[in-house]
C-alpha positions as CSV (number, residue, x, y, z in Angstrom):
1,I,58.4,89.2,10.0
2,R,56.4,87.8,7.1
3,P,52.9,86.3,7.7
4,G,54.0,82.9,5.8
5,P,56.4,82.0,7.7
6,I,54.7,82.5,11.2
7,Q,51.4,80.5,9.1
8,G,54.0,77.1,7.7
9,N,55.2,77.0,11.9
10,A,58.7,78.0,9.8
11,V,59.3,81.3,13.2
12,H,59.9,79.7,16.7
13,P,61.0,76.2,15.5
14,Y,63.8,78.3,13.8
15,L,64.5,80.1,16.3
16,R,65.1,78.2,18.9
17,R,67.2,75.2,16.3
18,R,69.3,78.5,15.8
19,A,69.9,79.6,19.0
20,G,70.5,76.0,20.2
21,A,67.5,75.3,21.9
22,E,66.2,72.9,19.9
23,P,67.2,70.5,18.4
24,V,67.1,70.0,14.1
25,T,65.0,67.5,12.8
26,Y,63.1,66.5,9.2
27,L,59.7,64.8,8.2
28,H,61.7,62.7,6.2
29,P,65.7,62.3,5.4
30,S,64.5,63.6,1.8
31,L,63.9,66.4,3.3
32,Q,67.5,66.4,4.3
33,P,69.3,68.3,1.5
34,I,66.3,71.2,0.9
35,L,66.4,71.9,4.3
36,E,69.7,71.3,5.5
37,D,71.0,75.7,5.5
38,T,67.8,76.0,6.5
39,L,67.7,74.0,10.3
40,G,64.6,71.8,8.9
41,V,62.4,74.5,8.3
42,I,61.0,76.3,5.5
43,L,62.3,79.9,4.2
44,Y,61.8,79.7,1.0
45,Q,60.2,79.9,-2.6
46,E,62.6,77.3,-4.4
47,Q,62.3,74.6,-1.1
48,V,58.2,74.3,-1.7
49,M,59.0,73.9,-5.4
50,Q,62.5,71.7,-4.8
51,I,60.1,69.3,-1.5
52,A,57.4,68.6,-4.4
53,I,60.1,67.7,-7.4
54,A,62.0,65.7,-4.5
55,V,59.3,64.5,-2.0
56,C,56.1,64.5,-4.1
57,G,57.1,63.5,-8.0
58,Y,56.2,66.8,-9.6
59,S,58.3,67.7,-12.6
60,A,60.0,71.1,-12.5
61,L,56.7,72.4,-14.9
62,E,54.3,70.9,-12.0
63,A,55.8,72.6,-9.4
64,D,55.9,76.1,-10.6
65,I,52.3,75.1,-10.9
66,F,51.6,74.1,-7.7
67,R,53.5,77.0,-6.0
68,K,51.1,79.6,-8.2
69,A,47.6,76.8,-6.8
70,M,48.9,78.7,-4.2
71,G,48.8,82.1,-4.6
72,S,46.7,84.6,-3.4
73,H,43.5,83.9,-5.4
74,R,43.3,80.4,-5.5
75,S,40.5,78.3,-5.4
76,H,39.3,75.2,-2.6
77,Q,38.9,73.1,-5.8
78,K,42.3,73.8,-6.8
79,M,44.2,73.7,-3.1
80,Q,42.3,70.0,-3.3
81,A,43.7,68.9,-6.3
82,E,46.6,69.5,-4.9
83,R,46.5,68.0,-1.4
84,D,45.7,65.0,-2.9
85,R,48.4,64.7,-5.2
86,F,51.3,66.0,-3.2
87,V,50.3,63.3,-0.2
88,S,50.0,60.3,-2.0
89,G,53.6,61.4,-3.7
90,A,54.9,62.3,0.3
91,V,53.6,58.6,1.2
92,R,55.3,56.7,-1.9
93,T,58.3,58.8,-1.3
94,G,58.0,56.9,2.3
95,L,56.2,60.1,4.4
96,A,53.6,58.7,6.7
97,E,50.6,59.8,6.1
98,P,50.2,62.5,8.8
99,D,53.8,63.1,8.0
100,A,52.5,64.2,4.3
101,E,49.8,66.1,5.6
102,E,51.7,68.5,8.3
103,L,54.4,68.4,5.3
104,F,51.3,69.8,2.8
105,K,50.2,72.0,6.1
106,R,53.3,74.3,6.6
107,C,54.1,74.4,2.5
108,S,50.9,75.8,2.1
109,G,50.4,78.0,4.3
110,F,53.9,79.5,4.0
111,T,53.8,79.5,-0.1
112,E,51.1,82.8,0.1
113,F,53.1,84.6,1.5
114,G,56.5,83.4,1.9
115,F,59.7,85.1,-0.1
116,A,61.8,83.8,-3.4
117,R,65.8,83.1,-1.4
118,A,67.3,86.1,-3.6
119,H,64.0,88.6,-2.7
120,A,65.0,87.2,1.4
121,A,69.1,88.3,0.7
122,A,68.6,92.2,-0.4
123,F,66.7,92.2,2.6
124,A,68.5,90.8,4.7
125,K,71.8,92.7,2.9
126,I,70.1,95.5,3.7
127,T,69.3,94.6,7.7
128,Y,72.6,93.5,8.6
129,D,73.9,97.2,6.6
130,T,71.3,99.1,8.5
131,A,71.9,97.4,11.7
132,W,75.8,97.7,11.5
133,L,75.2,101.4,11.1
134,K,72.9,101.5,13.9
135,L,75.2,99.2,16.3
136,H,78.5,101.8,15.3
137,Y,77.2,105.2,14.4
138,P,73.5,105.5,15.7
139,V,74.6,109.6,15.7
140,H,75.2,109.4,12.3
141,Y,72.4,106.9,11.5
142,L,69.7,108.6,13.6
143,A,70.4,111.8,11.6
144,G,70.5,109.6,8.1
145,L,66.8,108.5,8.5
146,L,65.7,112.0,10.0
147,N,66.7,113.7,6.6
148,N,64.7,111.0,4.3
149,Q,61.6,111.2,6.3
150,P,58.9,111.1,5.2
151,M,60.1,106.5,4.9
152,G,59.2,103.5,6.7
153,F,57.3,102.2,9.5
154,Y,57.8,104.4,12.1
155,S,57.7,108.2,12.3
156,P,60.4,110.4,13.2
157,S,58.7,110.8,17.2
158,V,59.5,107.0,17.6
159,L,63.4,107.0,16.4
160,V,64.2,109.5,18.1
161,G,62.9,108.0,21.2
162,D,64.5,104.8,20.6
163,A,67.6,107.1,20.0
164,R,67.8,108.3,23.4
165,R,67.4,105.2,24.8
166,H,70.1,104.1,23.0
167,G,72.4,106.9,25.1
168,V,72.2,108.9,21.5
169,Q,71.7,112.6,22.8
170,V,69.0,114.8,20.4
171,L,70.0,118.5,21.3
172,P,67.3,121.2,20.1
173,V,66.6,123.1,17.4
174,D,68.8,126.3,17.5
175,V,68.2,128.7,15.7
176,N,72.4,129.1,15.5
177,A,73.0,126.1,15.7
178,S,70.6,124.6,13.2
179,A,71.0,123.8,9.9
180,W,68.2,122.9,7.6
181,E,68.8,119.4,8.0
182,H,69.7,117.0,10.7
183,G,73.6,116.9,11.7
184,T,75.6,115.4,13.8
185,E,77.9,117.9,16.5
186,R,81.5,116.6,18.2
187,I,81.3,116.5,22.0
188,G,83.7,114.3,22.5
189,D,87.6,113.0,21.8
190,S,87.4,109.9,23.1
191,G,87.7,108.2,19.3
192,D,84.3,106.2,19.4
193,P,81.6,108.2,17.4
194,R,78.9,107.0,19.5
195,R,79.8,108.4,22.6
196,D,81.4,111.4,20.9
197,Y,78.9,113.4,18.3
198,A,75.5,114.5,19.3
199,M,72.7,114.5,16.7
200,R,71.5,118.5,16.7
201,L,67.8,118.6,15.6
202,G,67.1,120.5,11.8
203,L,65.1,123.6,10.4
204,R,63.4,121.3,8.5
205,Q,61.5,119.2,11.7
206,V,59.5,122.9,12.5
207,K,56.0,123.0,11.1
208,G,55.5,126.1,8.8
209,I,59.1,126.2,7.8
210,D,59.1,124.2,4.6
211,E,61.7,123.9,1.5
212,A,61.3,127.0,-0.4
213,S,63.0,128.2,2.5
214,R,65.6,126.5,3.1
215,E,68.6,127.9,1.0
216,L,67.5,131.3,2.6
217,L,68.2,129.3,6.3
218,D,71.2,128.1,5.0
219,E,72.4,131.2,3.4
220,Q,71.8,133.5,6.5
221,R,73.5,130.8,9.0
222,A,76.9,130.9,6.4
223,I,77.2,134.5,7.0
224,G,77.2,134.6,11.0
225,P,74.8,134.2,13.6
226,Y,71.6,136.5,14.9
227,S,71.9,138.6,17.5
228,G,68.8,138.2,18.8
229,V,65.1,137.5,17.8
230,R,64.9,140.9,15.8
231,D,68.0,140.0,13.9
232,F,66.5,137.1,13.1
233,V,63.2,138.5,11.5
234,A,65.1,140.2,10.2
235,R,67.5,138.6,7.8
236,T,65.3,135.5,7.9
237,G,61.5,138.0,7.0
238,L,59.9,134.3,8.8
239,G,56.3,135.2,9.5
240,E,55.3,136.2,13.3
241,Q,53.6,132.2,13.5
242,V,56.8,130.1,12.2
243,V,59.0,132.9,15.1
244,E,56.2,132.3,17.5
245,R,56.9,128.1,17.0
246,L,61.0,128.9,17.4
247,I,60.4,130.5,20.6
248,S,57.9,128.1,21.7
249,I,60.7,124.9,21.3
250,G,63.5,127.0,22.6
251,A,65.7,127.8,19.5
252,F,66.6,131.7,20.9
253,D,67.0,129.9,24.0
254,W,70.8,131.1,23.9
255,T,69.7,134.4,24.2
256,D,69.0,134.1,28.1
257,I,65.9,135.6,28.1
258,P,62.7,133.5,29.0
259,R,60.0,131.8,26.5
260,R,57.0,133.7,27.3
261,E,59.4,137.2,28.0
262,L,60.1,136.5,24.1
263,L,56.7,135.9,22.9
264,W,55.1,138.6,25.1
265,Q,58.0,141.0,22.9
266,L,57.2,139.6,19.4
267,R,54.8,141.8,18.0
268,T,57.2,144.6,19.2
269,T,60.1,142.8,18.1
270,L,58.7,141.9,14.4
271,A,57.6,145.8,14.1
272,D,61.4,146.7,14.7
273,A,62.7,144.9,13.0
274,D,60.0,145.8,10.1
275,P,59.7,149.7,11.0
276,D,57.0,150.3,7.7
277,H,54.4,148.3,10.3
278,P,55.2,149.9,13.5
279,A,53.1,148.2,16.3
280,L,50.3,149.7,18.7
281,G,50.0,149.3,22.2
282,L,52.2,149.1,25.0
283,T,56.2,151.4,25.7
284,D,58.7,149.4,25.1
285,D,59.1,149.5,29.0
286,A,56.4,148.1,29.8
287,Q,56.0,145.7,26.9
288,R,59.5,144.3,29.0
289,A,58.7,144.6,32.4
290,L,54.5,143.0,32.1
291,G,57.4,140.3,30.2
292,A,59.4,139.5,32.9
293,S,56.7,139.0,35.5
294,L,55.2,135.9,33.2
295,P,55.6,132.4,35.2
296,P,57.9,130.2,33.0
297,M,56.8,127.7,31.0
298,T,56.7,124.3,33.1
299,F,57.2,120.9,32.1
300,A,54.0,119.5,30.5
301,E,53.5,123.3,28.0
302,R,57.6,122.7,27.4
303,L,57.1,118.8,26.2
304,A,53.0,120.2,24.8
305,A,55.1,122.4,22.3
306,D,57.8,119.9,21.1
307,Y,55.3,117.7,20.1
308,R,52.6,120.5,18.4
309,E,55.4,122.3,16.4
310,L,58.0,119.1,15.9
311,S,55.8,116.1,16.5
312,L,58.4,114.6,18.7
313,S,60.9,115.8,21.7
314,P,64.4,115.6,22.3
315,T,64.1,115.3,25.8
316,A,61.6,113.8,27.2
317,H,58.9,111.7,26.6
318,P,54.5,112.2,27.3
319,V,54.6,109.1,29.9
320,E,56.5,111.5,31.8
321,L,53.9,113.4,32.9
322,F,52.2,111.2,34.8
323,R,54.3,108.4,35.8
324,E,54.3,109.1,39.8
325,R,50.9,109.0,39.4
326,V,50.6,105.7,37.2
327,A,52.6,104.6,39.6
328,A,50.5,104.7,42.3
329,R,47.5,102.7,40.2
330,G,50.3,99.8,39.4
331,V,51.6,100.9,36.0
332,I,55.3,99.6,36.0
333,P,57.3,101.0,33.2
334,I,58.0,99.2,29.7
335,G,61.7,98.3,30.5
336,E,60.7,96.6,33.7
337,A,58.5,94.7,32.1
338,G,61.7,91.9,31.1
339,R,61.8,90.8,34.9
340,R,58.6,89.4,35.0
341,R,57.5,86.0,34.3
342,D,55.9,85.3,32.0
343,R,51.8,84.8,32.3
344,S,52.5,87.4,34.5
345,A,49.6,89.8,34.9
346,I,50.8,93.5,34.1
347,R,49.6,97.3,33.8
348,L,51.8,99.2,32.0
349,A,51.5,103.2,30.0
350,G,52.4,104.2,27.1
351,L,51.9,106.4,23.3
352,A,50.2,103.9,21.0
353,V,52.2,104.7,18.3
354,S,51.1,102.0,16.0
355,I,47.5,100.3,15.7
356,Q,47.4,97.8,13.1
357,H,44.8,95.6,11.4
358,P,46.5,92.3,9.1
359,M,44.4,91.6,6.6
360,T,45.6,88.0,8.0
361,A,45.1,88.0,11.9
362,K,42.0,86.5,11.4
363,N,41.2,90.0,13.5
364,F,43.2,90.3,15.8
365,V,45.2,94.0,16.1
366,F,48.3,95.1,17.5
367,I,49.4,97.9,19.2
368,A,53.0,99.2,19.5
369,L,53.2,100.6,22.8
370,E,56.3,103.0,23.5
371,D,56.4,104.7,27.1
372,E,60.4,106.2,28.2
373,T,62.1,102.6,28.8
374,G,61.2,101.3,25.7
375,M,58.6,99.5,23.9
376,I,56.5,96.6,23.4
377,N,53.9,94.8,21.3
378,V,50.0,94.0,22.5
379,T,48.1,91.8,20.7
380,V,44.4,93.1,20.9
381,R,42.0,89.8,21.1
382,P,39.1,90.5,18.7
383,Q,36.7,90.5,21.6
384,V,38.4,92.6,23.3
385,Y,38.8,95.1,20.2
386,T,34.9,95.2,19.9
387,A,35.1,96.5,23.4
388,Y,37.6,99.4,23.1
389,R,37.4,99.8,19.5
390,A,35.8,103.9,20.1
391,L,38.5,104.4,23.3
392,L,41.4,103.0,21.0
393,H,40.9,105.1,17.8
394,R,40.3,108.4,20.6
395,H,42.9,108.3,23.0
396,P,46.5,108.1,21.8
397,L,47.3,108.0,25.4
398,L,46.7,104.9,27.6
399,V,46.7,102.3,30.1
400,I,47.4,98.6,29.8
401,D,45.7,96.2,31.6
402,G,47.2,92.4,30.2
403,T,49.0,89.3,30.9
404,L,52.5,88.9,29.6
405,Q,54.4,86.3,27.6
406,V,57.7,86.3,27.1
407,E,59.6,83.4,24.9
408,G,63.5,84.3,24.9
409,E,63.8,87.5,24.7
410,V,61.0,88.6,22.9
411,L,58.2,90.2,25.6
412,N,54.1,90.4,24.5
413,V,51.3,91.7,26.0
414,V,48.4,90.1,25.8
415,A,45.6,93.0,26.6
416,R,42.3,92.5,28.8
417,R,41.3,95.8,29.4
418,I,42.2,98.9,27.5
419,H,41.9,102.4,29.7
420,P,42.6,106.6,28.7
421,V,45.2,107.1,30.5
422,D,43.1,110.4,32.1
423,A,40.8,108.4,34.0
424,V,44.0,106.6,35.7
425,V,45.3,109.4,36.4
426,A,42.0,110.9,38.0
427,E,42.5,108.3,39.9
428,A,44.8,109.3,41.6
429,A,47.2,111.8,43.6
430,A,50.4,114.0,42.8
431,P,52.8,111.9,45.6
432,E,53.0,115.3,48.2
433,G,55.5,118.1,47.1
434,R,56.5,116.4,43.7
435,Q,53.4,117.3,41.3
436,R,54.0,118.0,37.4
437,S,51.4,119.6,35.4
438,T,49.8,116.8,33.3
439,E,47.4,119.5,31.8
440,I,47.1,117.8,28.1
441,D,43.3,116.9,27.3
442,L,42.0,115.0,25.1
443,A,41.9,117.4,21.8
444,K,45.6,118.6,22.8
445,Q,46.5,115.1,22.8
446,Q,44.9,113.9,19.8
447,R,46.6,117.0,18.0
448,M,49.7,115.9,19.4
449,F,50.5,112.1,19.3
450,R,48.0,111.2,16.0
């Protein structure tokens, strides 16, 4: 939501009126023809100019000058001059002076950041179209968004997490199934595209595979499936580091050979694919025997590999690593916050997917906090931000103690205290028999999630 409607006290009254929760009212009958289609609140710049003309006696040229005077470079002197004229004109039309002052306040607060009607309509059309696509074709919509990155406000990780929470199945990178682009795969025949398709991550998401490799990879995929790691290396010529990344994220899991074993054998595999540069060391039998004895990758290691090499995970969220431990310290899933009452104390844990410092927010800071069940906005007051500033910018995984605000279906948390998740996890012992490795230290967190 733009700052202008917020400053003009338009957002909440409009939403309540649209929902039928409060009656439509006007400060004066002369405002009804101007504001009737927006339920009595100012939403467009043109309405400010119409009010200046119809209610305050401005000419069209003077109304445009009034609009410009309220721009981002307005001066106190110009504003005071406009206020006196605006209020006196509104009073002559029949508004009481307090109502005229309130009308000026709403206009001046709105105009600095408001939209013209045509501009708002263009954004609304795009918003409606994309919302329709997300509702009816969520798998195809997600693939389209990811194939056009970088774009927009949210990272691919957030887009994938949101899609998974809305029922989209995200399939991992697979050298035989993944094209360069992210794509869709049919998994059913119900006739409902929301259930009949899954999204397959493309090779473009893997760090180290750049656009220059696109044509080669698509050509080799068209020839036929790879028979194993050696065949992949021989046909693509991709280097050791890239192949290691592909193994780490499970792109060769279809071989039924554990990832650690494939990684252990990689040097020998590369040498087999390039006989001119033989590997020195253990025999093939010794390599296989040692590789087979290695323990499988843990849940934490697989998740870390996903975020390290893909910047996202198709199957899990980082908070799942420590959910059981933080639950013992009073932390609830974000998805359960809606069951709590307004103004109740709440404790949440999540990944800070964005930290915003809007210039118009009077030093308030806003965090988008995400876990495996949802996302919630967290408001950080200036004094709280000052106390926890260093922590916020060093620790991507946080536990936040705050007060829940509920207005309709909109939830917000006002933070009181902020903790690094490591500290809270350290306080809680894992439930017996259910411990999951959470050995992702701060340095690794910063590399994975920032």
